[in-house]
ChimeraX commands (.cxc) that place a marker at each C-alpha (Angstrom):
marker #1 position 55.11,77.01,75.83 radius 0.5
marker #1 position 53.54,77.23,78.80 radius 0.5
marker #1 position 54.86,74.44,80.23 radius 0.5
marker #1 position 58.74,76.86,79.39 radius 0.5
marker #1 position 57.84,80.06,80.58 radius 0.5
marker #1 position 55.98,77.55,84.12 radius 0.5
marker #1 position 60.10,76.18,84.16 radius 0.5
marker #1 position 62.20,79.91,83.68 radius 0.5
marker #1 position 59.93,80.86,86.63 radius 0.5
marker #1 position 60.65,78.23,88.81 radius 0.5
marker #1 position 63.92,78.17,88.08 radius 0.5
marker #1 position 64.53,81.90,89.14 radius 0.5
marker #1 position 62.90,80.69,92.37 radius 0.5
marker #1 position 64.43,77.37,92.59 radius 0.5
marker #1 position 67.90,79.41,91.63 radius 0.5
marker #1 position 68.29,81.39,95.31 radius 0.5
marker #1 position 67.61,78.19,96.64 radius 0.5
marker #1 position 70.93,76.40,94.80 radius 0.5
marker #1 position 72.50,79.96,95.23 radius 0.5
marker #1 position 72.06,79.21,99.12 radius 0.5
marker #1 position 73.62,75.59,98.87 radius 0.5
marker #1 position 76.42,76.31,96.93 radius 0.5
marker #1 position 77.75,78.94,99.64 radius 0.5
marker #1 position 77.56,76.36,102.27 radius 0.5
marker #1 position 78.87,73.14,99.71 radius 0.5
marker #1 position 80.98,75.17,97.54 radius 0.5
marker #1 position 82.58,78.11,99.58 radius 0.5
marker #1 position 81.84,76.56,102.87 radius 0.5
marker #1 position 82.84,73.20,101.98 radius 0.5
marker #1 position 80.32,72.23,105.03 radius 0.5
marker #1 position 77.21,69.83,103.88 radius 0.5
marker #1 position 74.80,70.95,105.47 radius 0.5
marker #1 position 70.61,69.53,105.61 radius 0.5
marker #1 position 69.51,72.97,106.80 radius 0.5
marker #1 position 67.98,73.40,103.88 radius 0.5
marker #1 position 64.99,71.73,103.46 radius 0.5
marker #1 position 63.88,73.15,107.54 radius 0.5
marker #1 position 64.55,75.99,106.31 radius 0.5
marker #1 position 62.80,76.11,102.93 radius 0.5
marker #1 position 59.66,75.44,104.28 radius 0.5
marker #1 position 60.12,77.85,107.64 radius 0.5
marker #1 position 60.82,80.56,104.86 radius 0.5
marker #1 position 57.57,79.63,102.90 radius 0.5
marker #1 position 55.29,79.43,106.20 radius 0.5
marker #1 position 56.67,82.32,107.65 radius 0.5
marker #1 position 55.57,84.48,103.90 radius 0.5
marker #1 position 52.08,82.63,104.20 radius 0.5
marker #1 position 51.12,83.90,107.67 radius 0.5
marker #1 position 52.11,87.39,106.95 radius 0.5
marker #1 position 50.62,87.65,103.07 radius 0.5
marker #1 position 47.21,86.28,104.50 radius 0.5
marker #1 position 47.35,88.90,106.99 radius 0.5
marker #1 position 48.09,91.49,104.13 radius 0.5
marker #1 position 52.17,91.82,105.13 radius 0.5
marker #1 position 53.72,89.89,101.65 radius 0.5
marker #1 position 56.45,91.96,101.68 radius 0.5
marker #1 position 56.85,92.11,105.43 radius 0.5
marker #1 position 56.48,88.14,104.54 radius 0.5
marker #1 position 59.66,87.88,102.46 radius 0.5
marker #1 position 62.13,90.18,104.66 radius 0.5
marker #1 position 60.93,88.00,107.65 radius 0.5
marker #1 position 61.23,84.27,105.87 radius 0.5
marker #1 position 65.01,85.78,105.06 radius 0.5
marker #1 position 65.24,86.31,109.43 radius 0.5
marker #1 position 63.75,83.18,109.85 radius 0.5
marker #1 position 66.03,80.82,107.64 radius 0.5
marker #1 position 69.22,82.97,108.59 radius 0.5
marker #1 position 67.94,82.50,112.72 radius 0.5
marker #1 position 67.75,78.63,111.56 radius 0.5
marker #1 position 70.99,78.45,109.74 radius 0.5
marker #1 position 73.05,80.48,113.11 radius 0.5
marker #1 position 71.00,77.54,114.58 radius 0.5
marker #1 position 72.84,74.50,113.10 radius 0.5
marker #1 position 76.64,76.89,112.38 radius 0.5
marker #1 position 76.14,77.07,116.74 radius 0.5
marker #1 position 75.39,73.46,117.39 radius 0.5
marker #1 position 78.11,72.49,114.83 radius 0.5
marker #1 position 80.78,74.66,115.79 radius 0.5
marker #1 position 80.13,75.69,120.10 radius 0.5
marker #1 position 79.15,71.86,121.04 radius 0.5
marker #1 position 81.27,70.33,118.04 radius 0.5
marker #1 position 78.73,68.03,116.70 radius 0.5
marker #1 position 79.23,66.97,112.85 radius 0.5
marker #1 position 77.63,69.00,110.16 radius 0.5
marker #1 position 75.55,66.61,108.55 radius 0.5
marker #1 position 74.13,65.55,112.50 radius 0.5
marker #1 position 73.88,69.29,113.34 radius 0.5
marker #1 position 71.54,69.73,110.01 radius 0.5
marker #1 position 69.75,66.75,110.61 radius 0.5
marker #1 position 68.48,67.39,114.33 radius 0.5
marker #1 position 67.18,71.71,112.87 radius 0.5
marker #1 position 66.18,70.00,110.09 radius 0.5
marker #1 position 63.94,67.51,112.00 radius 0.5
marker #1 position 63.13,70.79,115.00 radius 0.5
marker #1 position 61.89,72.63,112.62 radius 0.5
marker #1 position 59.34,70.34,111.68 radius 0.5
marker #1 position 57.68,71.10,114.77 radius 0.5
marker #1 position 58.19,75.13,114.31 radius 0.5
marker #1 position 56.80,75.55,110.24 radius 0.5
marker #1 position 53.88,73.50,111.66 radius 0.5
marker #1 position 53.46,76.12,114.55 radius 0.5
marker #1 position 53.86,78.46,112.04 radius 0.5
marker #1 position 51.19,77.80,110.21 radius 0.5
marker #1 position 49.26,77.38,112.68 radius 0.5
marker #1 position 49.17,73.57,113.18 radius 0.5
marker #1 position 47.84,73.03,109.94 radius 0.5
marker #1 position 49.92,71.19,107.32 radius 0.5
marker #1 position 48.83,73.56,104.57 radius 0.5
marker #1 position 47.41,77.33,103.93 radius 0.5
marker #1 position 45.73,78.80,101.38 radius 0.5
marker #1 position 46.42,81.95,99.83 radius 0.5
marker #1 position 43.62,81.90,97.39 radius 0.5
marker #1 position 41.87,85.24,97.56 radius 0.5
marker #1 position 45.01,87.01,99.52 radius 0.5
marker #1 position 47.17,89.99,99.04 radius 0.5
marker #1 position 50.68,89.08,97.21 radius 0.5
marker #1 position 53.77,90.75,95.45 radius 0.5
marker #1 position 51.90,89.13,92.63 radius 0.5
marker #1 position 48.52,91.28,92.47 radius 0.5
marker #1 position 49.92,94.00,94.35 radius 0.5
marker #1 position 51.91,95.00,90.21 radius 0.5
marker #1 position 48.95,93.60,88.68 radius 0.5
marker #1 position 48.36,97.42,87.75 radius 0.5
marker #1 position 51.32,97.04,85.36 radius 0.5
marker #1 position 50.67,96.94,82.17 radius 0.5
marker #1 position 51.73,93.49,81.15 radius 0.5
marker #1 position 50.11,89.67,81.17 radius 0.5
marker #1 position 50.11,88.00,83.93 radius 0.5
marker #1 position 53.32,85.94,83.23 radius 0.5
marker #1 position 55.14,88.11,82.87 radius 0.5
marker #1 position 54.44,89.12,86.05 radius 0.5
marker #1 position 54.78,86.00,87.35 radius 0.5
marker #1 position 58.52,85.62,85.90 radius 0.5
marker #1 position 59.82,89.72,86.89 radius 0.5
marker #1 position 59.35,89.00,90.38 radius 0.5
marker #1 position 61.19,85.70,90.79 radius 0.5
marker #1 position 63.86,87.36,88.54 radius 0.5
marker #1 position 64.14,90.30,90.13 radius 0.5
marker #1 position 64.94,88.12,94.09 radius 0.5
marker #1 position 67.07,86.42,91.98 radius 0.5
marker #1 position 68.78,89.28,90.25 radius 0.5
marker #1 position 69.10,91.20,94.07 radius 0.5
marker #1 position 70.06,88.29,96.06 radius 0.5
marker #1 position 73.26,87.04,92.91 radius 0.5
marker #1 position 74.42,90.65,93.45 radius 0.5
marker #1 position 74.53,90.82,97.25 radius 0.5
marker #1 position 76.27,88.01,97.29 radius 0.5
marker #1 position 78.68,88.85,94.73 radius 0.5
marker #1 position 79.27,91.75,96.68 radius 0.5
marker #1 position 79.44,91.01,100.02 radius 0.5
marker #1 position 81.91,87.89,99.34 radius 0.5
marker #1 position 84.08,90.01,98.07 radius 0.5
marker #1 position 84.32,92.50,100.97 radius 0.5
marker #1 position 87.45,91.48,104.16 radius 0.5
marker #1 position 84.54,90.45,105.48 radius 0.5
marker #1 position 83.30,87.55,102.27 radius 0.5
marker #1 position 86.84,87.50,101.75 radius 0.5
marker #1 position 87.64,85.84,105.65 radius 0.5
marker #1 position 84.94,83.22,104.60 radius 0.5
marker #1 position 86.34,82.15,101.86 radius 0.5
marker #1 position 88.93,81.65,103.84 radius 0.5
marker #1 position 87.65,79.24,105.59 radius 0.5
marker #1 position 86.73,77.17,103.65 radius 0.5
marker #1 position 89.57,77.05,101.86 radius 0.5
marker #1 position 91.88,77.26,105.13 radius 0.5
marker #1 position 90.45,76.89,108.51 radius 0.5
marker #1 position 93.69,76.18,110.00 radius 0.5
marker #1 position 95.72,79.29,108.03 radius 0.5
marker #1 position 92.90,81.15,109.02 radius 0.5
marker #1 position 92.68,80.27,112.45 radius 0.5
marker #1 position 96.33,81.57,112.25 radius 0.5
marker #1 position 95.84,84.77,111.17 radius 0.5
marker #1 position 93.69,85.49,113.90 radius 0.5
marker #1 position 89.96,85.08,112.42 radius 0.5
marker #1 position 87.77,83.88,114.54 radius 0.5
marker #1 position 86.72,81.03,112.31 radius 0.5
marker #1 position 83.42,79.28,114.22 radius 0.5
marker #1 position 81.93,82.79,114.03 radius 0.5
marker #1 position 82.87,82.75,109.94 radius 0.5
marker #1 position 80.66,79.77,109.28 radius 0.5
marker #1 position 77.92,80.36,111.98 radius 0.5
marker #1 position 77.46,83.38,109.48 radius 0.5
marker #1 position 78.43,81.50,106.22 radius 0.5
marker #1 position 75.57,78.88,107.00 radius 0.5
marker #1 position 73.32,81.22,108.87 radius 0.5
marker #1 position 73.53,83.53,104.68 radius 0.5
marker #1 position 73.01,80.27,102.82 radius 0.5
marker #1 position 69.97,79.39,104.41 radius 0.5
marker #1 position 68.41,83.03,104.77 radius 0.5
marker #1 position 69.00,82.69,100.69 radius 0.5
marker #1 position 66.91,79.90,101.41 radius 0.5
marker #1 position 64.09,80.94,102.99 radius 0.5
marker #1 position 63.69,83.92,100.27 radius 0.5
marker #1 position 63.78,80.96,97.66 radius 0.5
marker #1 position 60.90,79.66,100.14 radius 0.5
marker #1 position 59.06,83.01,100.70 radius 0.5
marker #1 position 59.14,83.46,96.93 radius 0.5
marker #1 position 57.51,80.05,96.10 radius 0.5
marker #1 position 54.80,80.92,98.90 radius 0.5
marker #1 position 53.23,84.08,97.17 radius 0.5
marker #1 position 53.62,82.27,93.66 radius 0.5
marker #1 position 51.90,79.27,94.33 radius 0.5
marker #1 position 49.26,80.16,96.56 radius 0.5
marker #1 position 49.68,78.00,99.41 radius 0.5
marker #1 position 52.19,77.00,102.14 radius 0.5
marker #1 position 53.13,72.94,101.83 radius 0.5
marker #1 position 54.61,71.21,105.67 radius 0.5
marker #1 position 55.68,68.86,103.00 radius 0.5
marker #1 position 57.08,71.28,100.29 radius 0.5
marker #1 position 61.39,71.03,101.73 radius 0.5
marker #1 position 60.64,67.19,101.49 radius 0.5
marker #1 position 64.14,66.62,99.45 radius 0.5
marker #1 position 64.35,70.17,98.53 radius 0.5
marker #1 position 68.36,70.27,99.74 radius 0.5
marker #1 position 68.71,67.49,96.24 radius 0.5
marker #1 position 66.90,69.82,93.82 radius 0.5
marker #1 position 69.38,72.85,94.97 radius 0.5
marker #1 position 72.47,70.00,95.09 radius 0.5
marker #1 position 71.27,69.32,91.30 radius 0.5
marker #1 position 71.20,73.09,90.18 radius 0.5
marker #1 position 74.29,73.59,91.23 radius 0.5
marker #1 position 76.73,70.72,90.03 radius 0.5
marker #1 position 74.98,71.30,86.41 radius 0.5
marker #1 position 75.40,74.73,86.33 radius 0.5
marker #1 position 79.48,73.70,87.69 radius 0.5
marker #1 position 79.42,70.83,85.44 radius 0.5
marker #1 position 78.73,73.37,82.74 radius 0.5
marker #1 position 81.19,76.56,83.32 radius 0.5
marker #1 position 83.60,74.60,85.65 radius 0.5
marker #1 position 85.25,75.03,88.97 radius 0.5
marker #1 position 86.28,79.42,87.69 radius 0.5
marker #1 position 85.82,82.35,89.90 radius 0.5
marker #1 position 83.33,83.14,92.18 radius 0.5
marker #1 position 81.22,85.30,90.65 radius 0.5
marker #1 position 80.92,82.71,88.39 radius 0.5
marker #1 position 80.45,79.94,90.40 radius 0.5
marker #1 position 77.74,81.53,91.53 radius 0.5
marker #1 position 76.10,82.22,88.49 radius 0.5
marker #1 position 76.21,78.65,86.91 radius 0.5
marker #1 position 73.84,77.43,90.53 radius 0.5
marker #1 position 71.10,79.99,88.64 radius 0.5
marker #1 position 71.92,79.03,85.35 radius 0.5
marker #1 position 71.79,74.73,86.30 radius 0.5
marker #1 position 68.96,75.84,87.98 radius 0.5
marker #1 position 67.29,76.70,85.29 radius 0.5
marker #1 position 68.89,73.73,83.02 radius 0.5
marker #1 position 67.15,71.55,86.11 radius 0.5
marker #1 position 63.57,72.80,85.82 radius 0.5
marker #1 position 64.08,72.45,82.01 radius 0.5
marker #1 position 65.42,68.69,82.73 radius 0.5
marker #1 position 62.22,68.14,84.93 radius 0.5
marker #1 position 59.73,69.83,82.52 radius 0.5
marker #1 position 61.13,67.67,79.20 radius 0.5
marker #1 position 60.48,64.79,81.42 radius 0.5
marker #1 position 57.20,65.03,82.58 radius 0.5
marker #1 position 55.97,66.18,78.89 radius 0.5
marker #1 position 58.13,63.07,77.90 radius 0.5
marker #1 position 55.12,60.79,79.95 radius 0.5
marker #1 position 58.18,58.33,80.57 radius 0.5
marker #1 position 57.80,59.63,83.72 radius 0.5
marker #1 position 54.70,59.15,86.22 radius 0.5
marker #1 position 55.07,62.29,88.69 radius 0.5
marker #1 position 56.10,60.55,92.06 radius 0.5
marker #1 position 58.63,59.76,89.94 radius 0.5
marker #1 position 59.78,63.04,90.45 radius 0.5
marker #1 position 62.68,62.85,93.31 radius 0.5
marker #1 position 64.06,59.43,91.22 radius 0.5
marker #1 position 64.38,61.75,88.49 radius 0.5
marker #1 position 66.46,64.45,90.51 radius 0.5
marker #1 position 68.28,61.90,92.18 radius 0.5
marker #1 position 69.60,61.06,88.84 radius 0.5
marker #1 position 70.33,64.26,87.77 radius 0.5
marker #1 position 72.23,65.23,90.48 radius 0.5
marker #1 position 74.82,61.14,89.64 radius 0.5
marker #1 position 74.81,62.34,86.29 radius 0.5
marker #1 position 75.85,65.49,86.98 radius 0.5
marker #1 position 78.37,64.95,89.84 radius 0.5
marker #1 position 79.83,61.08,87.32 radius 0.5
marker #1 position 80.58,64.04,84.83 radius 0.5
marker #1 position 84.31,65.56,86.14 radius 0.5
marker #1 position 85.04,62.18,87.02 radius 0.5
marker #1 position 84.37,61.09,83.21 radius 0.5
marker #1 position 86.35,63.19,82.00 radius 0.5
marker #1 position 89.32,62.54,84.17 radius 0.5
marker #1 position 89.24,59.04,82.62 radius 0.5
marker #1 position 89.54,59.85,79.84 radius 0.5
marker #1 position 92.03,63.18,79.86 radius 0.5
marker #1 position 94.36,60.04,81.76 radius 0.5
marker #1 position 93.34,58.06,79.23 radius 0.5
marker #1 position 94.43,60.02,76.42 radius 0.5
marker #1 position 97.17,60.23,78.33 radius 0.5
marker #1 position 98.41,57.06,78.66 radius 0.5
marker #1 position 98.15,56.17,74.91 radius 0.5
marker #1 position 99.53,58.86,74.18 radius 0.5
marker #1 position 102.43,58.00,76.68 radius 0.5
marker #1 position 101.75,54.16,74.59 radius 0.5
marker #1 position 102.08,55.87,71.21 radius 0.5
marker #1 position 105.96,57.52,72.13 radius 0.5
marker #1 position 106.96,54.60,73.07 radius 0.5
marker link #1:1,2 radius 0.2
marker link #1:2,3 radius 0.2
marker link #1:3,4 radius 0.2
marker link #1:4,5 radius 0.2
marker link #1:5,6 radius 0.2
marker link #1:6,7 radius 0.2
marker link #1:7,8 radius 0.2
marker link #1:8,9 radius 0.2
marker link #1:9,10 radius 0.2
marker link #1:10,11 radius 0.2
marker link #1:11,12 radius 0.2
marker link #1:12,13 radius 0.2
marker link #1:13,14 radius 0.2
marker link #1:14,15 radius 0.2
marker link #1:15,16 radius 0.2
marker link #1:16,17 radius 0.2
marker link #1:17,18 radius 0.2
marker link #1:18,19 radius 0.2
marker link #1:19,20 radius 0.2
marker link #1:20,21 radius 0.2
marker link #1:21,22 radius 0.2
marker link #1:22,23 radius 0.2
marker link #1:23,24 radius 0.2
marker link #1:24,25 radius 0.2
marker link #1:25,26 radius 0.2
marker link #1:26,27 radius 0.2
marker link #1:27,28 radius 0.2
marker link #1:28,29 radius 0.2
marker link #1:29,30 radius 0.2
marker link #1:30,31 radius 0.2
marker link #1:31,32 radius 0.2
marker link #1:32,33 radius 0.2
marker link #1:33,34 radius 0.2
marker link #1:34,35 radius 0.2
marker link #1:35,36 radius 0.2
marker link #1:36,37 radius 0.2
marker link #1:37,38 radius 0.2
marker link #1:38,39 radius 0.2
marker link #1:39,40 radius 0.2
marker link #1:40,41 radius 0.2
marker link #1:41,42 radius 0.2
marker link #1:42,43 radius 0.2
marker link #1:43,44 radius 0.2
marker link #1:44,45 radius 0.2
marker link #1:45,46 radius 0.2
marker link #1:46,47 radius 0.2
marker link #1:47,48 radius 0.2
marker link #1:48,49 radius 0.2
marker link #1:49,50 radius 0.2
marker link #1:50,51 radius 0.2
marker link #1:51,52 radius 0.2
marker link #1:52,53 radius 0.2
marker link #1:53,54 radius 0.2
marker link #1:54,55 radius 0.2
marker link #1:55,56 radius 0.2
marker link #1:56,57 radius 0.2
marker link #1:57,58 radius 0.2
marker link #1:58,59 radius 0.2
marker link #1:59,60 radius 0.2
marker link #1:60,61 radius 0.2
marker link #1:61,62 radius 0.2
marker link #1:62,63 radius 0.2
marker link #1:63,64 radius 0.2
marker link #1:64,65 radius 0.2
marker link #1:65,66 radius 0.2
marker link #1:66,67 radius 0.2
marker link #1:67,68 radius 0.2
marker link #1:68,69 radius 0.2
marker link #1:69,70 radius 0.2
marker link #1:70,71 radius 0.2
marker link #1:71,72 radius 0.2
marker link #1:72,73 radius 0.2
marker link #1:73,74 radius 0.2
marker link #1:74,75 radius 0.2
marker link #1:75,76 radius 0.2
marker link #1:76,77 radius 0.2
marker link #1:77,78 radius 0.2
marker link #1:78,79 radius 0.2
marker link #1:79,80 radius 0.2
marker link #1:80,81 radius 0.2
marker link #1:81,82 radius 0.2
marker link #1:82,83 radius 0.2
marker link #1:83,84 radius 0.2
marker link #1:84,85 radius 0.2
marker link #1:85,86 radius 0.2
marker link #1:86,87 radius 0.2
marker link #1:87,88 radius 0.2
marker link #1:88,89 radius 0.2
marker link #1:89,90 radius 0.2
marker link #1:90,91 radius 0.2
marker link #1:91,92 radius 0.2
marker link #1:92,93 radius 0.2
marker link #1:93,94 radius 0.2
marker link #1:94,95 radius 0.2
marker link #1:95,96 radius 0.2
marker link #1:96,97 radius 0.2
marker link #1:97,98 radius 0.2
marker link #1:98,99 radius 0.2
marker link #1:99,100 radius 0.2
marker link #1:100,101 radius 0.2
marker link #1:101,102 radius 0.2
marker link #1:102,103 radius 0.2
marker link #1:103,104 radius 0.2
marker link #1:104,105 radius 0.2
marker link #1:105,106 radius 0.2
marker link #1:106,107 radius 0.2
marker link #1:107,108 radius 0.2
marker link #1:108,109 radius 0.2
marker link #1:109,110 radius 0.2
marker link #1:110,111 radius 0.2
marker link #1:111,112 radius 0.2
marker link #1:112,113 radius 0.2
marker link #1:113,114 radius 0.2
marker link #1:114,115 radius 0.2
marker link #1:115,116 radius 0.2
marker link #1:116,117 radius 0.2
marker link #1:117,118 radius 0.2
marker link #1:118,119 radius 0.2
marker link #1:119,120 radius 0.2
marker link #1:120,121 radius 0.2
marker link #1:121,122 radius 0.2
marker link #1:122,123 radius 0.2
marker link #1:123,124 radius 0.2
marker link #1:124,125 radius 0.2
marker link #1:125,126 radius 0.2
marker link #1:126,127 radius 0.2
marker link #1:127,128 radius 0.2
marker link #1:128,129 radius 0.2
marker link #1:129,130 radius 0.2
marker link #1:130,131 radius 0.2
marker link #1:131,132 radius 0.2
marker link #1:132,133 radius 0.2
marker link #1:133,134 radius 0.2
marker link #1:134,135 radius 0.2
marker link #1:135,136 radius 0.2
marker link #1:136,137 radius 0.2
marker link #1:137,138 radius 0.2
marker link #1:138,139 radius 0.2
marker link #1:139,140 radius 0.2
marker link #1:140,141 radius 0.2
marker link #1:141,142 radius 0.2
marker link #1:142,143 radius 0.2
marker link #1:143,144 radius 0.2
marker link #1:144,145 radius 0.2
marker link #1:145,146 radius 0.2
marker link #1:146,147 radius 0.2
marker link #1:147,148 radius 0.2
marker link #1:148,149 radius 0.2
marker link #1:149,150 radius 0.2
marker link #1:150,151 radius 0.2
marker link #1:151,152 radius 0.2
marker link #1:152,153 radius 0.2
marker link #1:153,154 radius 0.2
marker link #1:154,155 radius 0.2
marker link #1:155,156 radius 0.2
marker link #1:156,157 radius 0.2
marker link #1:157,158 radius 0.2
marker link #1:158,159 radius 0.2
marker link #1:159,160 radius 0.2
marker link #1:160,161 radius 0.2
marker link #1:161,162 radius 0.2
marker link #1:162,163 radius 0.2
marker link #1:163,164 radius 0.2
marker link #1:164,165 radius 0.2
marker link #1:165,166 radius 0.2
marker link #1:166,167 radius 0.2
marker link #1:167,168 radius 0.2
marker link #1:168,169 radius 0.2
marker link #1:169,170 radius 0.2
marker link #1:170,171 radius 0.2
marker link #1:171,172 radius 0.2
marker link #1:172,173 radius 0.2
marker link #1:173,174 radius 0.2
marker link #1:174,175 radius 0.2
marker link #1:175,176 radius 0.2
marker link #1:176,177 radius 0.2
marker link #1:177,178 radius 0.2
marker link #1:178,179 radius 0.2
marker link #1:179,180 radius 0.2
marker link #1:180,181 radius 0.2
marker link #1:181,182 radius 0.2
marker link #1:182,183 radius 0.2
marker link #1:183,184 radius 0.2
marker link #1:184,185 radius 0.2
marker link #1:185,186 radius 0.2
marker link #1:186,187 radius 0.2
marker link #1:187,188 radius 0.2
marker link #1:188,189 radius 0.2
marker link #1:189,190 radius 0.2
marker link #1:190,191 radius 0.2
marker link #1:191,192 radius 0.2
marker link #1:192,193 radius 0.2
marker link #1:193,194 radius 0.2
marker link #1:194,195 radius 0.2
marker link #1:195,196 radius 0.2
marker link #1:196,197 radius 0.2
marker link #1:197,198 radius 0.2
marker link #1:198,199 radius 0.2
marker link #1:199,200 radius 0.2
marker link #1:200,201 radius 0.2
marker link #1:201,202 radius 0.2
marker link #1:202,203 radius 0.2
marker link #1:203,204 radius 0.2
marker link #1:204,205 radius 0.2
marker link #1:205,206 radius 0.2
marker link #1:206,207 radius 0.2
marker link #1:207,208 radius 0.2
marker link #1:208,209 radius 0.2
marker link #1:209,210 radius 0.2
marker link #1:210,211 radius 0.2
marker link #1:211,212 radius 0.2
marker link #1:212,213 radius 0.2
marker link #1:213,214 radius 0.2
marker link #1:214,215 radius 0.2
marker link #1:215,216 radius 0.2
marker link #1:216,217 radius 0.2
marker link #1:217,218 radius 0.2
marker link #1:218,219 radius 0.2
marker link #1:219,220 radius 0.2
marker link #1:220,221 radius 0.2
marker link #1:221,222 radius 0.2
marker link #1:222,223 radius 0.2
marker link #1:223,224 radius 0.2
marker link #1:224,225 radius 0.2
marker link #1:225,226 radius 0.2
marker link #1:226,227 radius 0.2
marker link #1:227,228 radius 0.2
marker link #1:228,229 radius 0.2
marker link #1:229,230 radius 0.2
marker link #1:230,231 radius 0.2
marker link #1:231,232 radius 0.2
marker link #1:232,233 radius 0.2
marker link #1:233,234 radius 0.2
marker link #1:234,235 radius 0.2
marker link #1:235,236 radius 0.2
marker link #1:236,237 radius 0.2
marker link #1:237,238 radius 0.2
marker link #1:238,239 radius 0.2
marker link #1:239,240 radius 0.2
marker link #1:240,241 radius 0.2
marker link #1:241,242 radius 0.2
marker link #1:242,243 radius 0.2
marker link #1:243,244 radius 0.2
marker link #1:244,245 radius 0.2
marker link #1:245,246 radius 0.2
marker link #1:246,247 radius 0.2
marker link #1:247,248 radius 0.2
marker link #1:248,249 radius 0.2
marker link #1:249,250 radius 0.2
marker link #1:250,251 radius 0.2
marker link #1:251,252 radius 0.2
marker link #1:252,253 radius 0.2
marker link #1:253,254 radius 0.2
marker link #1:254,255 radius 0.2
marker link #1:255,256 radius 0.2
marker link #1:256,257 radius 0.2
marker link #1:257,258 radius 0.2
marker link #1:258,259 radius 0.2
marker link #1:259,260 radius 0.2
marker link #1:260,261 radius 0.2
marker link #1:261,262 radius 0.2
marker link #1:262,263 radius 0.2
marker link #1:263,264 radius 0.2
marker link #1:264,265 radius 0.2
marker link #1:265,266 radius 0.2
marker link #1:266,267 radius 0.2
marker link #1:267,268 radius 0.2
marker link #1:268,269 radius 0.2
marker link #1:269,270 radius 0.2
marker link #1:270,271 radius 0.2
marker link #1:271,272 radius 0.2
marker link #1:272,273 radius 0.2
marker link #1:273,274 radius 0.2
marker link #1:274,275 radius 0.2
marker link #1:275,276 radius 0.2
marker link #1:276,277 radius 0.2
marker link #1:277,278 radius 0.2
marker link #1:278,279 radius 0.2
marker link #1:279,280 radius 0.2
marker link #1:280,281 radius 0.2
marker link #1:281,282 radius 0.2
marker link #1:282,283 radius 0.2
marker link #1:283,284 radius 0.2
marker link #1:284,285 radius 0.2
marker link #1:285,286 radius 0.2
marker link #1:286,287 radius 0.2
marker link #1:287,288 radius 0.2
marker link #1:288,289 radius 0.2
marker link #1:289,290 radius 0.2
marker link #1:290,291 radius 0.2
marker link #1:291,292 radius 0.2
marker link #1:292,293 radius 0.2
marker link #1:293,294 radius 0.2
marker link #1:294,295 radius 0.2
marker link #1:295,296 radius 0.2
marker link #1:296,297 radius 0.2
marker link #1:297,298 radius 0.2
marker link #1:298,299 radius 0.2
view
C-alpha cells in the first residue's frame, strides 16, 4: 500500500513533467531535449529558496527559471536556426553548470529541517501521506486547468496552428517564431514546476536528478495516448497525467517484483516507451491484415 501511495504521489508530480513534454512533442511537434536541464533547474531553485525560508517563492521562481531555459532553446531554434534537437542539447548542457552554480557548487542539497510547503500545511487534520498526495495533486490539477484554458484562447490556438501547419500560419501573418518560443517556454515552465515540487517532496536536490527525465515524460505522454488515443487537446493533456500515473505504477511493480535491480530503472523506462510506441504500429498492421483477409474472402 505504501508503494502504491508513493507511486500515486510521484505520478502527479511527474504528471506536470508529462504536460510539458506533451506541449513540445505533440502540440508543437518539436523534439525538445531541454527537459533534463530545466527539470534540475526547477529542482535547484526550489531547494535553495526553501532553505532560505521561502518555499512558495521557490515554486514560483522555478516556473520562471524553467520558462527562461525554454526561451533560450526557442531563440536558438528560431533566431539562429539551429536544429531543435541540437538547440535542446546545447541548452541542456549549459544548464548543468548553471544548476551547479544555483546549488552553490554542490552536487546535492538537503532540505532536512527546512520549512517546505508540505510542512506548512501539516496543521490540517489528515495524515502525512494524504498531505503528500494533496499537494502534488493540487499543483498538477491547477497546471492542467490553466493549460486547457490557455490553449483555447486566441494565443493558444495560434500555437496549436503553428504545430499543425507552419506554412499556413505564416500566410496568416502570425509570428511563427514567437509562437515557437512561447510554446517551448511554457513547456519548460511545466517541467521546472515538476522539479520544484519534487525537491520539496523528497527533501533534497541532486544535480543528477534530471538525467533521463525526458524518457520519463515521453513514456507518460505516450502511454496516456496509447490508452485514450489522439483526440482533443483536453483529452491529450489529461491522458498525459493519467499516463504518468500508469507509468509510476508499472515502475513500482517492476521494482517490487525484484526481477529488475534498481540500476535497471532507465532500461525499464526505455522498454516501456518502445512498447507504448509500438502499440499503434501493431494495431495498424493488424487492421491492414484483417482488411486484406476480408478482401481475399470476398474475392
